[in-house]
N, C-alpha and C positions, 0 to 999 in steps of 0.2 A: 749780519745781525741775525738774531734768532727768529725762526719762523716755524710755527707749529705745523707738522705734517705727520699724519697717522701712519703713513706708509714707510717712514724711515725707521731704522733701528732705534729702540728706546734708549739704549745706553749712549749711543752716539749723539742722539738728540739732547739728552740731559747734559752731557759733557760740553756740547756746543753752547747750550744755554748758560752754563756756569762760566765758560770762557767769555762769552759776550757780556755777561753780568759784570765780570771783573773790569772790563774795558770802560764801563760807564761810572765806576766808583771814584769818588774823590780820593786823593792821596791819604787822607787821615780817617777813612771810614772802613768798616768791615761788615760783612753780612755773615750770619751764622744760620745755616739751614740744618735742622735736626730731623732725624728719621728714626723711628722705632717700629719694628715689624716682627712678625712671627710666622712660622710655618706650622699650621694646625696645632698651635700652642706647644710644639715640641722644641723648636729652636727659636731663640730670640736674638735679634740683632739690633744694635743701637749705635748710631754714629752721627757725627756732625761734619758738615763741610764748611770750612771757614774760608771766606773769599775776601781778598783785598785787591787793590789795583794791580799789585805786582806778584801776588802769590796765592795759590790755592792749596789748602791742606785738608786732609780727611783725618778726623779724630775718632778712634774707636772708643766707645764709652766704657767697655770693660777694661781695656788697658789703661785708660785715664783714671778709672776708679781704683785699680790696683796701685797705680803710682801715687795717687792721693792717700791711700791707706798706708803705703810705705812712709810717706812724709808724716802722717798723723801719728804713727806708731814709732817713728824714728828707727825703722828697721828696713834697711835697703834690701834685705833678703826675703821680705814678706812674700808669701805665696798663698794661693787659695785654690781649692778645687771648686770649679764652677761649671755647672751643667745646665744653666738656664733656669733653675728653679731655686726657690728659697724664700725666706721671709725678710722683709726690710724692717729694721727696728730703728725708730727715731730716738735719739738720746736727748 
């Protein structure tokens, strides 16, 4: 089971925590852990970890957003130039 230890490698500790979390979930439940971060406002990252009892997936927000745009525009070849900046417009 997960134990917090500041001397361990952070990535290993997080992976271990996620794996332990999946073991205690009921069959019909999922947990979504979202993270958004930046590096001095130059590079933005956004992803979610979706955990079920039997599977763990990581979803990149940018890729999921482009896929959603493809569906909304009915254009399987939709592409965009994205460099981590821009304006969000609500319709």
